[in-house]
C-alpha positions in Angstrom: 56.9 128.1 15.6 57.3 124.8 16.9 60.6 123.0 17.3 60.6 119.4 15.7 63.0 117.5 17.0 65.7 115.8 15.1 64.2 112.4 16.1 61.1 113.5 14.5 63.1 114.7 11.5 64.6 111.4 11.2 61.5 109.5 11.8 59.7 111.6 9.0 62.8 110.8 6.6 62.4 107.4 6.9 58.9 107.2 6.4 59.2 109.0 3.5 62.0 107.0 2.3 59.8 103.8 3.0 57.1 105.2 1.0 59.7 106.0 -1.8 60.7 102.1 -1.6 57.2 100.9 -1.6 56.5 103.1 -4.8 59.6 102.2 -6.7 58.8 98.7 -5.9 55.5 99.1 -6.9 56.5 100.7 -10.4 59.0 98.1 -10.9 56.5 95.4 -10.6 54.3 97.4 -13.2 57.1 97.9 -15.5 57.9 94.1 -14.9 54.2 93.1 -16.0 54.3 95.6 -18.7 57.3 94.0 -20.5 55.7 90.7 -20.0 52.8 91.9 -21.7 54.9 93.5 -24.4 56.8 90.1 -24.8 53.4 88.3 -25.1 52.3 90.7 -27.7 55.7 90.3 -29.7 55.4 86.7 -29.7 51.8 86.8 -30.7 52.8 89.1 -33.6 55.5 86.4 -34.6 52.8 83.8 -34.8 50.4 85.7 -36.7 53.1 86.7 -39.1 54.4 83.2 -39.7 50.5 82.0 -40.2 50.2 85.0 -42.7 53.2 83.9 -44.7 51.8 80.2 -44.6 48.3 81.4 -45.6 50.1 83.7 -48.7 51.8 80.4 -49.7 48.7 78.5 -49.9 47.0 81.4 -52.0 50.0 81.4 -54.2 49.6 77.6 -54.6 46.1 77.4 -55.2 46.5 80.5 -57.7 49.0 78.7 -59.7 46.5 75.9 -59.7 43.7 78.2 -60.7 45.9 79.2 -63.5 46.7 75.7 -64.5 43.0 74.9 -64.3 42.1 77.9 -66.4 44.7 76.8 -69.2 43.3 73.7 -69.2 40.0 74.9 -69.7 40.9 77.0 -72.4 42.1 73.8 -73.9 38.9 71.9 -73.4 37.0 75.0 -75.1 39.3 74.9 -78.1 38.8 71.3 -78.5 35.3 71.7 -78.3 35.3 74.4 -81.1 37.3 72.0 -83.2 35.3 69.1 -82.6 32.2 71.5 -83.3 33.6 72.4 -86.5 34.4 69.1 -87.4 30.8 67.7 -86.4 29.3 70.5 -88.8 31.8 69.7 -91.5 30.8 65.7 -91.6 27.0 66.5 -91.4 27.5 68.7 -94.5 29.4 65.8 -96.3 26.7 63.4 -94.8 24.3 65.4 -96.6 26.1 65.8 -99.9 26.5 61.8 -99.5 22.6 61.3 -98.8 21.8 63.5 -102.0 24.4 61.7 -104.1 23.3 58.2 -102.9 19.4 59.4 -103.3 20.3 60.4 -106.8 22.1 57.4 -107.3 19.2 55.2 -106.4 16.5 57.3 -108.2 19.0 57.0 -111.2 19.2 53.5 -110.7 15.5 52.9 -110.3 14.9 54.8 -113.4 17.5 53.0 -115.3 16.1 49.7 -114.0 12.5 50.7 -114.8 13.6 51.7 -118.3 15.7 48.4 -119.1 12.4 46.5 -117.7 10.2 48.2 -119.7 12.3 47.8 -123.0 12.6 44.2 -122.1 8.8 43.7 -122.1 8.8 45.3 -125.5 11.4 43.1 -126.7 9.7 40.1 -125.9 
């Protein structure tokens, strides 16, 4: 076997230590890069959560507005139904008044004609 001198062994150990330092510094840099990326992702996640909360509040407000509009629409439909019933009742009353008026006019014309004929006979 070949003998390796102490200086060669020390030199090999120094090279190995230097390689370890390079590997460690590279790994440390990579860890810092990953930590920065995780920090960015956490900030992005927080922004997304905040925007979702805001959107949720906007949706709740719109939903309450929609409920208010729905109740107003129910009131309008109820009022329209009442108005339709009132109009139908008024139409019936108008028909009755027309019938009564026509019968009153017809009666008046008949009575007037009878009185006119009677007055011709009396003269």
